[in-house]
Structures are given as C-alpha cells and as structure tokens.
C-alpha positions in Angstrom: -10.8 -9.4 4.3 -12.3 -6.7 4.3 -10.8 -3.5 3.4 -12.2 -2.1 7.0 -10.2 -5.4 8.5 -7.3 -4.7 6.4 -6.6 -0.6 7.3 -7.0 -1.7 11.4 -4.7 -4.6 10.5 -2.2 -2.0 9.0 -2.8 0.7 11.4 -1.8 -1.9 14.7 0.5 -3.5 12.8 2.1 0.1 12.8 1.7 1.1 15.9 3.8 -2.2 17.4 6.8 -0.4 15.2 9.4 0.9 17.0 9.6 4.4 14.8 6.2 4.7 13.6 6.3 5.7 9.4 4.8 9.3 9.5 1.9 10.6 6.3 4.3 11.6 4.1 6.9 8.8 4.6 3.6 6.4 3.2 3.2 7.9 0.4 6.4 6.5 -0.9 5.7 3.7 -0.7 1.9 3.4 -1.8 3.4 5.6 -4.9 6.1 2.0 -5.1 3.1 -0.5 -4.8 1.3 1.1 -7.1 3.9 1.3 -9.8 5.3 -2.3 -9.5 1.2 -3.4 -9.8 1.3 -1.5 -12.9 4.2 -3.0 -14.0 3.4 -6.5 -12.9 0.2 -6.1 -15.2 -0.1 -7.1 -18.6 -1.7 -4.0 -21.3 -5.0 -4.7 -22.7 -5.1 -3.9 -26.1 -7.9 -1.4 -27.0 -10.1 -2.4 -30.0 
C-alpha cells in the first residue's frame, strides 16, 4: 500500500469514529509509535 493510500485509509477510518482525534492528540500517539519502533530496532555497531 502506498503512503498516499495509507493516509487516505487512516483519514477515512478516523472519520468513521464517534469522536475523531484532534491534531494535537495525534501527536502523542505518533511519538509513542516512534518510541516503540526505536525500542524494537537493535542498535547498529559503528565502525
């Protein structure tokens, strides 16, 4: 799925919810996602 398709799908899904998340509320979820991804990826060895 392309980035554009993912974005459109997320907007459609959010619009179907009872109370859509406000832009400042989505920021916390986004930061949490980045933190999870960073915690899951092993650190690379630097030469």
